[in-house]
Steps between C-alpha positions, in 0.01 A plus 500: 500500500727240662627212293385234748148637513483522120639148468247360748213671321632376167530144631142506631372637170703244306366219719142604434570530130656153492189351664274684259710373208503143634124477545444703184706249304307215664171657393640568153613137473153380598330737257736412214472126569122514518482719191737266312302190595175675412645617169623151415161352591333770288729419207422130543129589511522708182722246324265214589201696368694595186606143429147379573365752249759396241406138559130584465562673169716215369234249604232711334698520175563127516133431569396717204747320272376164627141607436588608145678166445199311637272674248749420224495132605120498477523660155758255365279206599250612236724705265748218428253275316480376144124567474540859619791558264297361203187695593693824456612412146306630204209456484443584868311230692271727700297217648804338658637830622171596660369162610818339625800734515342806662254294703786289636697810600202644689354184651825333601727792585259790575685729260214736418660734242664341196667633187642304203749696291617389155861509381425830328376657822133490409233399745371153404249472784426634847281373779349612828458183701354262235344769283714507185510771239665470160575825311326532162827613344864497595530737797832591668513404862527757775856646488590355838369155407659523154840595646479222763417242231792619289743466790371149564558395139850648510575308822372181338716545188808577709447196720429273206830595341681395817326161523687179416180297466437310182151646508628857521274601211193482718560354845614657823462338845243662726769628740662681208166638386453646846828685458383621158178642647479873556292723724406865533267723698237704320149641528255262335132590477573794731647279774864428596601152392790259474554382140672165438589380149610154374553369146241259355690189380435138405577232753561182303579647160213333314458821304647658195694818579402737222549875511613703798431384853429513786189694588502627859250444780465798736295489818418792728455453874340798672636640825194411705444348843549151357848581368593668832386196700686267261822694555450519875462123532874492441595826674267498802535877540275699731243713319637448149303726264520641148415862423460648151717800409801656668509523882439845648786446746768249418551243775786250524256208461344641181586271208431688178364323190640662188317475168682423176476866401681609819193623693400376845197271489471474876676367803490220753534584868503301823554536870868424536612267772760688705732265686702802614239574766547151645876552492456831683272341761758225550790745511335749737532284816862425404569871452347577838698217661825615338424858604450390860821292493700782341347748747595284797853448370543865400372640829691239701817597315417870541431450871824306538697768317319766703594323824860477384485867410353578842770291663767681303340834584481407867860382495605818323294706743666329794842544345419862433376537858812339643714716272330813629428415864699419807489128574489549879250781552307489174559872452606637161878495459745753362425404137128549547558823686714635214221412259233680705726794562557538126124494450456778758781705347314485168220698667727786604474791542119494493468239774754496782590222743719429802764241589553358849833322538492302824760310698416292810672594822620240751443217250854354485502408872184296446672286238808466719300417814206293377623377165403559140167322538393757757635774276286368212192510726575860587543595134166335409323680785659830402392445136141438614504821709631696203220374278234559766624850565520624141220292346425536130634853468863386501737237366707347781814316390776313677822579321732288710581399860309732733462773238157601372385768261151640454359673192214721616278646227227663710581780746415867537791664687834449673317505830290207391816313401649573840185378673509179296864449596417558870216250486725248326761530774229457761372188322850354481564557871251230603668180630545207263489139623789287373411174675546334837322792667765746388404845368722751328462861397636682196500857385515653154699789358331677211627722219239682295541646152233655283467532124533715305662718771790261557548387140342381180675165462542189709867547579458850638190411701648187658826679569319785677288255703808296593681815610205589720501148650871517559452827681220347711722210608798727553298727723381241746301233316123446531479842341328664205685719252377684193727528197517840336681662209686712763627191682861555397489856623342385826777251544766763443381687811173686433315445826172644378497238222510216753222661699288536186551156343578260788327353800644253751337292764654354808620145470252250638 
């Protein structure tokens, strides 16, 4: 295949590929930009929800600590009292404990479950609301309550040792007592509860400190609807609930309540507020807007680059056309002819072809008489007649001056070639107008060579065709001559060779 033809096909393919790449990159840019913006918005959504959940959990923990501290404050109001401290000394003042101490805790602070634990860890008294029970003999407190009371006494002793007060033997400010208080979660009376313990101490010191002290007041607050509503007054969570036991499926909003023994008493859950959805709804229009803007810019740039590519292709195509075609007649030139000839030679010997080398007769006088402009008109008219005569079955080229060459790929016999040559001469004999009412006539001498009979390469074929043309012009012009492998013998004097391979017509 000819180099020019391959190059043209390659350029066309490359041009299409460039356009595909340009618009493909534009689409890829749009997709990547949209995906990136969507991913960033999704990350912001997830991060906002995560931070909101962390904040909810921190607020819940803070609210639970505040609730425990509030209970401890209620306890210290009644536990830090000389009368209470004295009532717990031996002998035990049961009337005061039942009629004033326990009753005050229930009536004033609504702390329905009360335990009083001695310094030895024994249960001094317990109450459900204002119903008080005193054990008949020294009875150890429940292990959880006993351990909580012990931790509270240890906290009190440690804090007392750090105090610089002159009353350090018995007095601690209420704010310090709140820090000394301890809490735990446990199952009391078969129900999950929050236990809060504070030491029982004198307030003004009008008592004699004999023996070990202090006893510890422990109150249990059950995880019921009242406790949940109390917590939610601060939190304002949607659907805050408490469920007993471990959750069947752990959810991020589940806040587990761990008992002192390491078991799960239950869990709080709520409908988490998710600000990420609002962020997504706010970001979505911006993403769409940015996608549209990026799409417009990307496709505008792609279209611009595509137009530049088209312009370059068109410019290259024109340059290629001018490089391969005659500027005057528009016919393919010698370079293009060589390319097509090479392509046809590649098909040999399976597919033969013929070459017509043509030279105009009586053309030079036209230039001399009417000028080069008239000569150019004649050449253009001759080129048009060549193309009309041969049509699509041949490649007609102007190779210089008044010389033309035709590559004919479709014919059946030498007789057909001769008929085509006759018809071409007849077509060329028609008058040509050169302006100012002047008409001129030209003739054409033709040399015909066939492949593969006359050669298998371009040099041999063109040489044989040129030799036939030379013979046609030498023998009277406006003639037709066939080239043959025996041409040299014919020229050396073999008459029968001339009769077999040549034909001449009278000059017109």
